[in-house]
C-alpha positions in Angstrom: -40.2 2.6 31.3 -40.7 6.1 32.7 -37.4 7.9 33.1 -37.0 10.9 35.2 -34.4 13.7 35.1 -33.3 13.3 31.5 -33.0 16.4 29.4 -32.9 15.9 25.6 -32.6 19.6 24.9 -28.8 19.8 25.4 -25.7 17.7 24.9 -25.2 17.1 28.6 -27.6 14.5 29.8 -28.5 14.2 33.5 -29.9 10.9 34.7 -31.6 10.8 38.1 -31.1 7.5 40.0 -33.6 6.1 42.5 -33.2 3.2 44.9 -35.3 0.9 42.8 -34.0 2.1 39.4 -32.1 -0.6 37.6 -30.5 1.8 35.1 -26.9 2.8 35.1 -26.4 5.2 38.1 -24.5 7.8 36.0 -25.0 11.3 37.1 -23.9 13.1 34.0 -22.7 12.1 30.5 -21.3 14.4 27.9 -22.4 13.4 24.4 -21.2 14.5 21.0 -24.7 14.9 19.9 -28.2 15.9 21.1 -30.0 12.6 21.7 -33.5 11.9 20.4 -36.4 11.8 22.9 -36.9 8.8 25.1 -39.9 7.8 23.0 -37.9 7.9 19.8 -35.0 5.9 21.5 -37.4 3.2 22.5 -38.7 2.9 19.0 -35.1 2.6 17.7 -34.4 -0.1 20.4 -37.4 -2.1 19.3 -36.1 -2.1 15.7 -32.6 -3.0 16.8 -33.8 -6.0 18.7 -35.1 -7.6 15.5 -31.7 -7.5 13.8 -29.2 -10.4 13.8 -25.8 -8.8 13.6 -24.2 -5.9 15.4 -23.6 -4.2 12.1 -27.3 -4.4 11.2 -28.3 -3.1 14.7 -26.1 0.0 14.2 -27.5 0.5 10.7 -30.9 1.3 12.4 -29.3 4.4 13.8 -28.3 5.7 10.4 -29.7 9.2 9.9 -30.4 9.6 13.6 -26.8 10.6 14.4 -23.7 10.8 12.2 -22.1 7.5 11.2 -19.2 7.9 13.7 -21.6 8.5 16.5 -23.7 5.4 16.3 -21.8 3.4 18.9 -21.9 6.3 21.3 -25.7 6.5 20.9 -25.9 2.7 21.4 -23.9 3.1 24.7 -26.2 6.0 25.7 -29.3 3.8 25.2 -27.6 1.0 27.2 -26.9 3.4 30.0 -30.5 4.5 30.1 -31.7 0.9 30.3 -33.4 1.1 26.9 -31.0 -1.5 25.3 -30.0 -4.6 27.2 -26.7 -4.9 25.3 -25.1 -6.8 28.1 -26.9 -9.9 26.7 -26.3 -9.0 23.0 -23.0 -10.6 22.3 -23.4 -9.9 18.6 -23.1 -6.2 19.4 -20.2 -6.3 21.8 -17.5 -6.0 19.2 -19.1 -2.8 17.9 -19.5 -1.4 21.4 -15.8 -2.1 22.1 -14.8 0.1 19.1 -15.8 3.3 20.9 -16.0 3.7 24.6 -15.1 7.3 24.7 -18.4 8.4 26.3 -18.5 5.4 28.7 -17.7 6.1 32.4 -16.5 3.6 35.0 -20.0 3.7 36.5 -21.6 2.9 33.1 -19.2 -0.1 32.5 -19.6 -1.4 36.0 -23.4 -1.5 35.6 -22.9 -3.3 32.2 -20.6 -5.9 33.6 -22.8 -6.5 36.6 -25.5 -7.7 34.2 -23.3 -10.0 32.1 -23.9 -13.6 33.0 -22.1 -15.1 30.0 -18.8 -13.3 29.1 -18.8 -14.9 25.7 -15.4 -16.6 26.1 -12.8 -16.4 23.4 -9.2 -15.3 23.6 -6.1 -16.1 25.5 -7.3 -15.1 29.0 -9.3 -17.9 30.5 -12.8 -17.0 31.5 -12.7 -13.7 29.6 -12.8 -12.5 26.0 -10.7 -10.3 23.8 -13.8 -8.2 23.1 -14.3 -7.5 26.8 -10.6 -6.6 27.1 -11.0 -4.1 24.3 -14.1 -2.7 26.1 -12.8 -2.6 29.6 -9.1 -1.8 29.5 -9.4 1.8 28.1 -12.3 2.7 30.4 -10.5 1.3 33.5 -7.4 3.3 32.7 -9.2 6.6 32.8 -11.9 5.9 35.4 -11.0 3.0 37.7 -12.6 3.9 41.0 -16.2 2.8 40.2 -15.0 -0.5 38.8 -12.7 -1.0 41.8 -15.7 -0.6 44.0 -18.1 -2.8 41.9 -16.0 -5.8 40.7 -16.4 -8.0 43.9 -20.2 -8.1 43.2 -19.9 -9.0 39.5 -21.2 -12.5 38.5 -18.5 -15.1 39.0 -17.3 -15.6 35.4 -17.0 -11.9 34.9 -15.5 -11.3 38.3 -12.7 -13.9 37.7 -12.0 -12.4 34.2 -12.0 -8.9 35.6 -9.3 -9.9 38.1 -6.9 -10.4 35.2 -7.5 -6.7 34.3 -6.6 -5.7 37.8 -3.5 -7.8 37.8 -2.3 -6.4 34.5 -2.8 -2.9 35.9 -0.9 -3.8 39.0 -4.0 -3.4 41.3 -3.9 -7.1 42.4 -1.1 -9.6 42.6 -1.2 -12.6 40.4 -1.7 -14.8 43.5 -5.3 -13.4 43.6 -5.9 -15.5 40.4 -6.9 -19.2 40.4 -4.1 -21.6 41.2 -5.3 -23.5 38.1 -4.5 -20.5 35.9 -1.2 -22.0 34.4 -3.2 -25.0 33.2 -6.2 -23.0 32.0 -3.9 -20.5 30.3 -1.8 -23.2 28.6 -4.9 -24.9 27.2 -6.5 -21.6 26.1 -3.2 -20.4 24.6 -2.8 -23.7 22.6 -6.3 -23.4 21.3 -5.7 -19.8 20.2 -2.4 -20.8 18.6 -4.1 -23.5 16.6 -7.0 -21.2 15.6 -4.5 -18.5 14.6 -2.5 -21.0 12.5 -5.6 -22.3 10.7 -6.6 -18.7 9.9 -3.2 -17.4 8.9 -0.9 -20.4 8.2 2.7 -19.4 8.2 2.0 -15.7 7.4 3.6 -13.4 10.0 0.3 -12.0 11.2 0.5 -10.3 14.5 -1.4 -11.9 17.4 -2.6 -8.9 19.4 -3.8 -8.9 23.0 -4.3 -6.2 25.6 -1.7 -5.5 28.3 -0.6 -2.5 30.3 2.6 -0.8 29.1 4.0 2.2 31.0 0.8 2.4 33.0 -1.5 2.6 29.9 -3.4 -0.1 28.1 -1.8 -1.1 24.9 -2.1 -3.9 22.4 0.9 -6.2 22.3 1.9 -8.9 19.8 2.2 -12.3 21.4 4.5 -13.3 18.6 7.2 -11.1 20.1 9.2 -13.1 22.7 9.7 -10.4 25.2 6.1 -9.2 25.2 4.8 -12.8 25.3 6.9 -13.7 28.3 6.0 -10.5 30.1 2.3 -11.0 29.5 2.4 -14.6 30.8 4.5 -13.7 33.9 1.9 -11.0 34.9 -0.7 -13.8 35.2 1.3 -16.8 36.5 4.7 -18.3 36.9 6.3 -18.7 33.4 7.9 -22.1 34.2 4.5 -23.4 35.6 2.9 -22.3 32.4 5.5 -24.1 30.2 5.1 -27.3 32.3 1.3 -27.1 32.0 1.6 -26.5 28.3 3.7 -29.6 27.8 1.7 -31.8 30.2 -1.8 -30.6 29.4 -1.7 -30.2 25.7 0.4 -33.2 24.9 2.7 -30.9 22.9 6.4 -31.1 24.0 7.5 -28.6 21.4 7.0 -25.5 23.5 10.7 -24.7 23.5 10.8 -24.8 19.8 7.7 -22.6 19.5 9.1 -20.1 21.9 12.5 -20.1 20.2 10.8 -19.2 16.9 9.3 -16.1 18.3 10.8 -12.8 17.4 13.0 -11.3 20.1 
């Protein structure tokens, strides 16, 4: 794909956007390295596509940039349209580890192309990995995402609403009326998975929330944090009733009482 307006001779990369250009419409991006030429980036992308895991994909970039810059380069290639990482779920976890060079415009373009949000986590229709990716970027550059989210594909749009609710940009009434039931079933499934993985060990169960206006990981095994997290998304009593009725588990009070205050 021919790409105009990209300079590889300096660390600031300018990307020209035309009306029919599907690439991320980012005007400028500061990078911690001088990127390879577009021809070399395309060769790297072709090699990465043949790998099975996100780790192996990033290993292709060894020697091209320093080890700590591989994710930033993968994001740069994504923003240029060279890598279609929005469909590569096996790379998302690695991409979420470093979003420091990602702008709101970049992330909006990424989410607009995601058709399967690769569910998994406590928030229905969303994933913990997308939370790790989205929450820090939204905190520092919300305007492009605020403008773009209504046009996201439906599963992504509904999940992204929970980000807006946690940041206080939307009220929880903007979420589905079925959310208490969806959240109860998802929470129960996550509890069971967590128990099978860790047994009775006091392992923290971390999710993303907004604390003091900034995204932060909280431990759902802490009673206060757990209740605050649920109440941001739906009525707590409705959640408890849904948990009892939908999961067939009447022991919610006992589970909740066992949490640390």
